[in-house]
N, CA, C and O atoms as CSV, one atom per row, in Angstrom:
chain,resi,resn,atom,element,x,y,z
A,1,UNK,N,N,91.932,105.027,134.685
A,1,UNK,CA,C,92.580,103.748,134.792
A,1,UNK,C,C,94.091,103.884,134.690
A,1,UNK,O,O,94.828,103.268,135.460
A,2,UNK,N,N,94.547,104.678,133.755
A,2,UNK,CA,C,95.982,104.852,133.590
A,2,UNK,C,C,96.442,106.212,134.116
A,2,UNK,O,O,97.409,106.786,133.614
A,3,UNK,N,N,95.759,106.707,135.106
A,3,UNK,CA,C,96.090,108.020,135.675
A,3,UNK,C,C,97.500,108.032,136.251
A,3,UNK,O,O,98.187,109.051,136.174
A,4,UNK,N,N,97.940,106.924,136.823
A,4,UNK,CA,C,99.268,106.881,137.428
A,4,UNK,C,C,100.358,107.065,136.378
A,4,UNK,O,O,101.428,107.589,136.685
A,5,UNK,N,N,100.100,106.643,135.150
A,5,UNK,CA,C,101.095,106.834,134.086
A,5,UNK,C,C,101.246,108.315,133.782
A,5,UNK,O,O,102.362,108.815,133.643
A,6,UNK,N,N,100.122,109.017,133.680
A,6,UNK,CA,C,100.173,110.457,133.400
A,6,UNK,C,C,100.853,111.211,134.528
A,6,UNK,O,O,101.642,112.121,134.280
A,7,UNK,N,N,100.554,110.841,135.763
A,7,UNK,CA,C,101.184,111.498,136.908
A,7,UNK,C,C,102.679,111.227,136.908
A,7,UNK,O,O,103.472,112.130,137.176
A,8,UNK,N,N,103.072,109.997,136.612
A,8,UNK,CA,C,104.488,109.633,136.566
A,8,UNK,C,C,105.229,110.423,135.484
A,8,UNK,O,O,106.312,110.957,135.724
A,9,UNK,N,N,104.631,110.489,134.288
A,9,UNK,CA,C,105.267,111.218,133.182
A,9,UNK,C,C,105.338,112.712,133.499
A,9,UNK,O,O,106.348,113.358,133.220
A,10,UNK,N,N,104.279,113.259,134.077
A,10,UNK,CA,C,104.289,114.675,134.454
A,10,UNK,C,C,105.388,114.941,135.479
A,10,UNK,O,O,106.091,115.948,135.393
A,11,UNK,N,N,105.533,114.045,136.439
A,11,UNK,CA,C,106.601,114.197,137.428
A,11,UNK,C,C,107.980,114.140,136.799
A,11,UNK,O,O,108.873,114.901,137.171
A,12,UNK,N,N,108.151,113.236,135.843
A,12,UNK,CA,C,109.444,113.153,135.141
A,12,UNK,C,C,109.734,114.435,134.365
A,12,UNK,O,O,110.855,114.943,134.395
A,13,UNK,N,N,108.723,114.956,133.672
A,13,UNK,CA,C,108.924,116.173,132.897
A,13,UNK,C,C,109.239,117.368,133.790
A,13,UNK,O,O,110.100,118.183,133.457
A,14,UNK,N,N,108.554,117.476,134.908
A,14,UNK,CA,C,108.813,118.576,135.830
A,14,UNK,C,C,110.210,118.436,136.449
A,14,UNK,O,O,110.895,119.436,136.663
A,15,UNK,N,N,110.626,117.215,136.733
A,15,UNK,CA,C,111.985,116.991,137.238
A,15,UNK,C,C,113.015,117.310,136.164
A,15,UNK,O,O,114.080,117.855,136.453
A,16,UNK,N,N,112.689,116.966,134.923
A,16,UNK,CA,C,113.613,117.190,133.810
A,16,UNK,C,C,113.930,118.673,133.620
A,16,UNK,O,O,115.067,119.035,133.316
A,17,UNK,N,N,112.915,119.537,133.800
A,17,UNK,CA,C,113.156,120.969,133.642
A,17,UNK,C,C,113.590,121.627,134.946
A,17,UNK,O,O,113.786,122.841,135.004
A,18,UNK,N,N,113.737,120.818,135.987
A,18,UNK,CA,C,114.182,121.284,137.309
A,18,UNK,C,C,113.281,122.397,137.833
A,18,UNK,O,O,113.743,123.472,138.217
A,19,UNK,N,N,111.979,122.106,137.837
A,19,UNK,CA,C,111.015,123.088,138.335
A,19,UNK,C,C,111.193,123.258,139.836
A,19,UNK,O,O,111.176,122.271,140.571
A,20,UNK,N,N,111.365,124.493,140.309
A,20,UNK,CA,C,111.616,124.713,141.737
A,20,UNK,C,C,110.361,124.500,142.581
A,20,UNK,O,O,109.237,124.691,142.116
A,21,UNK,N,N,110.583,124.100,143.834
A,21,UNK,CA,C,109.480,123.908,144.766
A,21,UNK,C,C,109.464,125.052,145.776
A,21,UNK,O,O,110.516,125.520,146.212
A,22,UNK,N,N,108.289,125.489,146.137
A,22,UNK,CA,C,108.071,126.512,147.157
A,22,UNK,C,C,108.960,127.734,146.927
A,22,UNK,O,O,109.781,128.097,147.769
A,23,UNK,N,N,108.776,128.346,145.779
A,23,UNK,CA,C,109.518,129.555,145.452
A,23,UNK,C,C,108.566,130.603,144.904
A,23,UNK,O,O,107.463,130.285,144.460
A,24,UNK,N,N,108.997,131.836,144.937
A,24,UNK,CA,C,108.183,132.918,144.397
A,24,UNK,C,C,108.293,132.904,142.876
A,24,UNK,O,O,109.286,132.443,142.314
A,25,UNK,N,N,107.271,133.409,142.235
A,25,UNK,CA,C,107.229,133.419,140.782
A,25,UNK,C,C,108.412,134.170,140.185
A,25,UNK,O,O,108.948,133.773,139.150
A,26,UNK,N,N,108.811,135.233,140.824
A,26,UNK,CA,C,109.912,136.051,140.307
A,26,UNK,C,C,111.249,135.306,140.361
A,26,UNK,O,O,112.181,135.645,139.631
A,27,UNK,N,N,111.339,134.282,141.235
A,27,UNK,CA,C,112.593,133.551,141.405
A,27,UNK,C,C,112.723,132.344,140.468
A,27,UNK,O,O,113.738,131.648,140.504
A,28,UNK,N,N,111.720,132.087,139.638
A,28,UNK,CA,C,111.786,130.961,138.708
A,28,UNK,C,C,112.717,131.339,137.558
A,28,UNK,O,O,112.481,132.342,136.884
A,29,UNK,N,N,113.779,130.549,137.321
A,29,UNK,CA,C,114.732,130.900,136.267
A,29,UNK,C,C,114.122,130.832,134.861
A,29,UNK,O,O,113.188,130.069,134.614
A,30,UNK,N,N,114.659,131.630,133.959
A,30,UNK,CA,C,114.178,131.663,132.584
A,30,UNK,C,C,114.315,130.297,131.917
A,30,UNK,O,O,113.476,129.918,131.100
A,31,UNK,N,N,115.369,129.557,132.262
A,31,UNK,CA,C,115.579,128.227,131.700
A,31,UNK,C,C,114.396,127.304,132.034
A,31,UNK,O,O,113.979,126.496,131.204
A,32,UNK,N,N,113.870,127.431,133.235
A,32,UNK,CA,C,112.736,126.620,133.662
A,32,UNK,C,C,111.468,127.016,132.903
A,32,UNK,O,O,110.687,126.154,132.499
A,33,UNK,N,N,111.270,128.296,132.713
A,33,UNK,CA,C,110.106,128.772,131.965
A,33,UNK,C,C,110.187,128.302,130.514
A,33,UNK,O,O,109.177,127.919,129.923
A,34,UNK,N,N,111.388,128.332,129.944
A,34,UNK,CA,C,111.572,127.809,128.590
A,34,UNK,C,C,111.266,126.315,128.534
A,34,UNK,O,O,110.693,125.829,127.559
A,35,UNK,N,N,111.653,125.589,129.584
A,35,UNK,CA,C,111.362,124.162,129.658
A,35,UNK,C,C,109.873,123.884,129.679
A,35,UNK,O,O,109.406,122.922,129.069
A,36,UNK,N,N,109.120,124.729,130.386
A,36,UNK,CA,C,107.663,124.580,130.382
A,36,UNK,C,C,107.100,124.788,128.981
A,36,UNK,O,O,106.136,124.132,128.586
A,37,UNK,N,N,107.708,125.707,128.233
A,37,UNK,CA,C,107.287,125.926,126.848
A,37,UNK,C,C,107.550,124.715,125.977
A,37,UNK,O,O,106.757,124.395,125.092
A,38,UNK,N,N,108.668,124.037,126.227
A,38,UNK,CA,C,108.989,122.827,125.456
A,38,UNK,C,C,107.993,121.728,125.787
A,38,UNK,O,O,107.539,121.015,124.892
A,39,UNK,N,N,107.651,121.582,127.053
A,39,UNK,CA,C,106.682,120.557,127.454
A,39,UNK,C,C,105.300,120.883,126.885
A,39,UNK,O,O,104.617,120.002,126.362
A,40,UNK,N,N,104.896,122.138,126.988
A,40,UNK,CA,C,103.560,122.532,126.543
A,40,UNK,C,C,103.429,122.679,125.051
A,40,UNK,O,O,102.310,122.759,124.544
A,41,UNK,N,N,104.524,122.717,124.328
A,41,UNK,CA,C,104.473,122.909,122.889
A,41,UNK,C,C,104.779,121.641,122.129
A,41,UNK,O,O,103.880,120.848,121.852
A,42,UNK,N,N,106.047,121.439,121.788
A,42,UNK,CA,C,106.406,120.313,120.914
A,42,UNK,C,C,106.060,118.937,121.478
A,42,UNK,O,O,105.636,118.063,120.721
A,43,UNK,N,N,106.225,118.721,122.764
A,43,UNK,CA,C,105.942,117.392,123.319
A,43,UNK,C,C,104.454,117.078,123.218
A,43,UNK,O,O,104.083,115.970,122.831
A,44,UNK,N,N,103.609,118.024,123.558
A,44,UNK,CA,C,102.164,117.818,123.449
A,44,UNK,C,C,101.767,117.652,121.979
A,44,UNK,O,O,100.889,116.849,121.662
A,45,UNK,N,N,102.407,118.406,121.083
A,45,UNK,CA,C,102.136,118.273,119.654
A,45,UNK,C,C,102.475,116.870,119.161
A,45,UNK,O,O,101.715,116.282,118.392
A,46,UNK,N,N,103.601,116.336,119.596
A,46,UNK,CA,C,104.002,114.982,119.199
A,46,UNK,C,C,102.972,113.960,119.683
A,46,UNK,O,O,102.613,113.045,118.942
A,47,UNK,N,N,102.500,114.110,120.913
A,47,UNK,CA,C,101.489,113.190,121.434
A,47,UNK,C,C,100.185,113.280,120.643
A,47,UNK,O,O,99.565,112.257,120.354
A,48,UNK,N,N,99.771,114.487,120.294
A,48,UNK,CA,C,98.527,114.657,119.527
A,48,UNK,C,C,98.658,114.075,118.124
A,48,UNK,O,O,97.760,113.372,117.661
A,49,UNK,N,N,99.761,114.359,117.448
A,49,UNK,CA,C,99.964,113.847,116.092
A,49,UNK,C,C,100.052,112.327,116.098
A,49,UNK,O,O,99.512,111.672,115.206
A,50,UNK,N,N,100.727,111.758,117.095
A,50,UNK,CA,C,100.819,110.299,117.158
A,50,UNK,C,C,99.440,109.683,117.383
A,50,UNK,O,O,99.156,108.610,116.851
A,51,UNK,N,N,98.588,110.334,118.153
A,51,UNK,CA,C,97.217,109.837,118.351
A,51,UNK,C,C,96.436,109.866,117.041
A,51,UNK,O,O,95.720,108.920,116.714
A,52,UNK,N,N,96.580,110.953,116.300
A,52,UNK,CA,C,95.881,111.072,115.023
A,52,UNK,C,C,96.375,110.012,114.040
A,52,UNK,O,O,95.576,109.393,113.337
A,53,UNK,N,N,97.692,109.803,113.991
A,53,UNK,CA,C,98.248,108.788,113.093
A,53,UNK,C,C,97.741,107.396,113.458
A,53,UNK,O,O,97.445,106.586,112.580
A,54,UNK,N,N,97.643,107.121,114.768
A,54,UNK,CA,C,97.101,105.833,115.197
A,54,UNK,C,C,95.676,105.653,114.689
A,54,UNK,O,O,95.319,104.584,114.195
A,55,UNK,N,N,94.869,106.692,114.811
A,55,UNK,CA,C,93.474,106.598,114.367
A,55,UNK,C,C,93.369,106.458,112.854
A,55,UNK,O,O,92.473,105.776,112.355
A,56,UNK,N,N,94.267,107.092,112.126
A,56,UNK,CA,C,94.236,107.002,110.666
A,56,UNK,C,C,94.603,105.594,110.207
A,56,UNK,O,O,93.968,105.043,109.308
A,57,UNK,N,N,95.629,105.014,110.829
A,57,UNK,CA,C,96.097,103.701,110.397
A,57,UNK,C,C,95.390,102.540,111.092
A,57,UNK,O,O,95.657,101.379,110.780
A,58,UNK,N,N,94.506,102.837,112.014
A,58,UNK,CA,C,93.730,101.808,112.696
A,58,UNK,C,C,92.255,102.188,112.633
A,58,UNK,O,O,91.621,102.420,113.662
A,59,UNK,N,N,91.717,102.249,111.420
A,59,UNK,CA,C,90.318,102.672,111.295
A,59,UNK,C,C,89.375,101.595,111.824
A,59,UNK,O,O,89.680,100.403,111.791
A,60,UNK,N,N,88.243,102.039,112.303
A,60,UNK,CA,C,87.230,101.112,112.782
A,60,UNK,C,C,85.890,101.563,112.201
A,60,UNK,O,O,85.506,102.728,112.303
A,61,UNK,N,N,85.202,100.622,111.598
A,61,UNK,CA,C,83.903,100.942,111.005
A,61,UNK,C,C,82.816,100.819,112.070
A,61,UNK,O,O,83.039,100.281,113.155
A,62,UNK,N,N,81.655,101.323,111.735
A,62,UNK,CA,C,80.533,101.233,112.673
A,62,UNK,C,C,80.139,99.772,112.889
A,62,UNK,O,O,79.778,99.381,113.999
A,63,UNK,N,N,80.208,98.964,111.822
A,63,UNK,CA,C,79.869,97.541,111.957
A,63,UNK,C,C,80.835,96.836,112.902
A,63,UNK,O,O,80.414,96.060,113.760
A,64,UNK,N,N,82.125,97.106,112.745
A,64,UNK,CA,C,83.130,96.473,113.618
A,64,UNK,C,C,82.945,96.930,115.064
A,64,UNK,O,O,83.085,96.135,115.993
A,65,UNK,N,N,82.631,98.206,115.250
A,65,UNK,CA,C,82.365,98.729,116.589
A,65,UNK,C,C,81.200,97.989,117.241
A,65,UNK,O,O,81.269,97.623,118.415
A,66,UNK,N,N,80.136,97.771,116.479
A,66,UNK,CA,C,78.973,97.073,117.029
A,66,UNK,C,C,79.301,95.615,117.362
A,66,UNK,O,O,78.807,95.082,118.355
A,67,UNK,N,N,80.129,94.972,116.541
A,67,UNK,CA,C,80.558,93.602,116.841
A,67,UNK,C,C,81.317,93.559,118.166
A,67,UNK,O,O,81.067,92.691,119.003
A,68,UNK,N,N,82.223,94.479,118.346
A,68,UNK,CA,C,83.015,94.528,119.587
A,68,UNK,C,C,82.108,94.815,120.773
A,68,UNK,O,O,82.253,94.208,121.835
A,69,UNK,N,N,81.168,95.743,120.591
A,69,UNK,CA,C,80.264,96.103,121.686
A,69,UNK,C,C,79.401,94.913,122.092
A,69,UNK,O,O,79.231,94.647,123.282
A,70,UNK,N,N,78.863,94.203,121.119
A,70,UNK,CA,C,78.032,93.031,121.421
A,70,UNK,C,C,78.872,91.974,122.130
A,70,UNK,O,O,78.408,91.357,123.089
A,71,UNK,N,N,80.076,91.766,121.679
A,71,UNK,CA,C,80.957,90.779,122.303
A,71,UNK,C,C,81.250,91.163,123.767
A,71,UNK,O,O,81.228,90.308,124.652
A,72,UNK,N,N,81.517,92.422,124.004
A,72,UNK,CA,C,81.806,92.858,125.374
A,72,UNK,C,C,80.556,92.808,126.254
A,72,UNK,O,O,80.631,92.447,127.428
A,73,UNK,N,N,79.425,93.167,125.688
A,73,UNK,CA,C,78.179,93.123,126.465
A,73,UNK,C,C,77.809,91.694,126.837
A,73,UNK,O,O,77.216,91.467,127.892
A,74,UNK,N,N,78.146,90.741,126.001
A,74,UNK,CA,C,77.806,89.341,126.302
A,74,UNK,C,C,78.670,88.784,127.426
A,74,UNK,O,O,78.308,87.776,128.032
A,75,UNK,N,N,79.778,89.403,127.712
A,75,UNK,CA,C,80.667,88.945,128.800
A,75,UNK,C,C,80.169,89.366,130.171
A,75,UNK,O,O,80.590,88.805,131.183
A,76,UNK,N,N,79.294,90.328,130.215
A,76,UNK,CA,C,78.833,90.837,131.513
A,76,UNK,C,C,77.890,89.903,132.197
A,76,UNK,O,O,77.419,90.196,133.296
Protein backbone atom coordinates (compact mmCIF):
# COMPACT_ATOMS: atom_id res chain seq x y z
CA UNK A 1 0.00 0.00 0.00
CA UNK A 2 2.74 2.44 0.88
CA UNK A 3 5.28 1.01 -1.55
CA UNK A 4 5.61 4.34 -3.35
CA UNK A 5 6.86 5.95 -0.13
CA UNK A 6 9.65 3.39 0.20
CA UNK A 7 10.60 3.78 -3.46
CA UNK A 8 10.61 7.57 -3.10
CA UNK A 9 12.79 7.47 0.04
CA UNK A 10 15.16 4.95 -1.55
CA UNK A 11 15.48 7.22 -4.58
CA UNK A 12 16.23 10.20 -2.36
CA UNK A 13 18.88 8.27 -0.44
CA UNK A 14 20.55 7.02 -3.61
CA UNK A 15 20.52 10.57 -5.01
CA UNK A 16 21.90 11.88 -1.73
CA UNK A 17 24.98 9.65 -1.96
CA UNK A 18 25.29 10.41 -5.69
CA UNK A 19 25.20 6.77 -6.73
CA UNK A 20 26.48 6.53 -10.32
CA UNK A 21 24.37 5.06 -13.11
CA UNK A 22 25.65 2.58 -15.70
CA UNK A 23 29.20 2.36 -14.43
CA UNK A 24 31.61 -0.44 -13.68
CA UNK A 25 32.04 -1.53 -10.10
CA UNK A 26 35.67 -0.46 -10.07
CA UNK A 27 34.66 3.10 -11.03
CA UNK A 28 32.36 3.64 -8.02
CA UNK A 29 34.03 6.23 -5.76
CA UNK A 30 34.89 5.36 -2.16
CA UNK A 31 32.69 8.25 -0.98
CA UNK A 32 29.68 6.55 -2.58
CA UNK A 33 30.50 3.20 -0.99
CA UNK A 34 30.79 4.93 2.38
CA UNK A 35 27.39 6.52 1.74
CA UNK A 36 25.88 3.08 1.19
CA UNK A 37 27.31 2.09 4.56
CA UNK A 38 25.62 5.07 6.19
CA UNK A 39 22.29 4.16 4.60
CA UNK A 40 22.61 0.47 5.46
CA UNK A 41 23.84 1.07 8.99
CA UNK A 42 22.76 4.01 11.13
CA UNK A 43 19.71 5.03 9.10
CA UNK A 44 18.24 1.52 9.13
CA UNK A 45 19.10 1.25 12.85
CA UNK A 46 17.20 4.48 13.56
CA UNK A 47 14.15 3.16 11.69
CA UNK A 48 14.24 -0.15 13.59
CA UNK A 49 14.66 1.48 17.00
CA UNK A 50 11.86 3.95 16.29
CA UNK A 51 9.58 1.03 15.37
CA UNK A 52 10.42 -0.75 18.61
CA UNK A 53 9.82 2.42 20.64
CA UNK A 54 6.44 2.86 18.95
CA UNK A 55 5.46 -0.69 19.89
CA UNK A 56 6.65 -0.24 23.48
CA UNK A 57 4.71 2.99 24.01
CA UNK A 58 1.64 1.85 22.07
CA UNK A 59 0.93 -1.56 23.56
CA UNK A 60 -2.10 -3.50 22.43
CA UNK A 61 -3.63 -6.34 24.41
CA UNK A 62 -5.20 -9.42 22.91
CA UNK A 63 -8.64 -8.22 24.07
CA UNK A 64 -8.20 -4.84 22.36
CA UNK A 65 -6.99 -6.59 19.20
CA UNK A 66 -10.11 -8.75 19.14
CA UNK A 67 -12.34 -5.68 19.63
CA UNK A 68 -10.69 -3.97 16.66
CA UNK A 69 -10.91 -7.13 14.56
CA UNK A 70 -14.62 -7.60 15.29
CA UNK A 71 -15.28 -3.94 14.50
CA UNK A 72 -13.45 -4.19 11.17
CA UNK A 73 -15.10 -7.49 10.27
CA UNK A 74 -18.54 -5.98 10.88
CA UNK A 75 -17.82 -3.28 8.28
CA UNK A 76 -17.40 -5.79 5.48
